[in-house]
C-alpha positions as CSV (number, residue, x, y, z in Angstrom):
1,M,-34.1,52.0,49.3
2,R,-37.7,51.2,50.3
3,S,-40.9,51.4,48.3
4,E,-43.2,54.4,48.9
5,W,-45.9,52.1,50.3
6,D,-43.5,50.7,52.8
7,V,-42.6,54.0,54.3
8,A,-45.9,55.9,53.8
9,E,-46.8,55.8,57.4
10,D,-43.4,57.1,58.5
11,L,-43.6,59.9,56.0
12,R,-47.1,60.9,57.3
13,A,-45.9,60.7,60.9
14,G,-42.8,62.8,60.2
15,R,-40.3,60.1,61.2
16,L,-39.0,60.3,57.6
17,V,-38.7,63.3,55.3
18,R,-38.2,63.5,51.6
19,V,-34.9,65.0,50.6
20,L,-35.0,64.6,46.8
21,H,-38.4,66.1,46.1
22,D,-38.0,65.9,42.3
23,W,-36.8,62.3,42.1
24,R,-39.1,59.3,41.9
25,L,-38.6,55.6,41.5
26,P,-40.0,54.2,38.3
27,P,-43.5,52.7,38.8
28,A,-43.6,49.0,39.8
29,D,-46.6,47.2,38.3
30,I,-48.6,44.5,40.1
31,V,-48.8,41.4,38.0
32,A,-51.4,38.6,38.2
33,L,-50.3,35.4,36.6
34,L,-53.3,33.6,35.2
35,G,-53.5,30.2,33.6
36,A,-54.8,30.5,30.0
37,R,-55.8,26.8,29.6
38,H,-59.4,27.2,30.8
39,G,-60.0,30.9,30.4
40,R,-60.8,33.3,33.2
41,S,-63.4,32.3,35.8
42,A,-66.0,34.7,37.1
43,R,-64.3,34.4,40.5
44,T,-60.9,35.4,39.1
45,A,-62.3,38.3,37.1
46,R,-64.1,39.6,40.2
47,F,-61.0,39.3,42.3
48,L,-59.0,41.3,39.8
49,E,-61.7,44.0,39.7
50,L,-61.6,44.1,43.5
51,V,-57.8,44.4,43.7
52,H,-57.9,47.2,41.0
53,A,-60.6,49.1,43.0
54,M,-58.7,48.7,46.3
55,L,-55.5,50.0,44.8
56,T,-57.0,53.0,42.9
57,P,-55.9,55.4,44.2
58,P,-53.0,53.8,46.0
59,P,-54.1,53.3,49.6
60,W,-50.7,54.6,51.0
61,R,-51.4,58.0,49.2
62,R,-54.8,58.5,50.8
63,N,-54.4,61.0,53.6
64,S,-57.6,60.6,55.6
65,D,-59.3,57.5,54.1
66,K,-57.7,54.4,55.6
67,R,-60.4,52.1,54.2
68,G,-58.9,48.8,53.2
69,M,-55.8,49.2,55.3
70,T,-54.9,47.5,58.6
71,S,-51.5,48.1,60.1
72,G,-50.1,49.1,56.7
73,R,-51.4,45.9,55.0
74,L,-54.1,45.7,52.4
75,V,-57.2,43.9,53.5
76,L,-59.2,42.2,50.8
């Protein structure tokens, strides 16, 4: 079984089709592991804000807007 983001291009191109329309995998969170010893730097906070903005809405669910995507990979 593949993740939705991994097959999004094939679904859009018609190479794959959904067969279980009412079934979904549970969501998979993206986790950032941060050291707590010195607090969060401004650079780390900005990076997390950028990642959140780039993934909202998920790029693989955008039909016409491919901003941030290159060959199926997220560009930061």
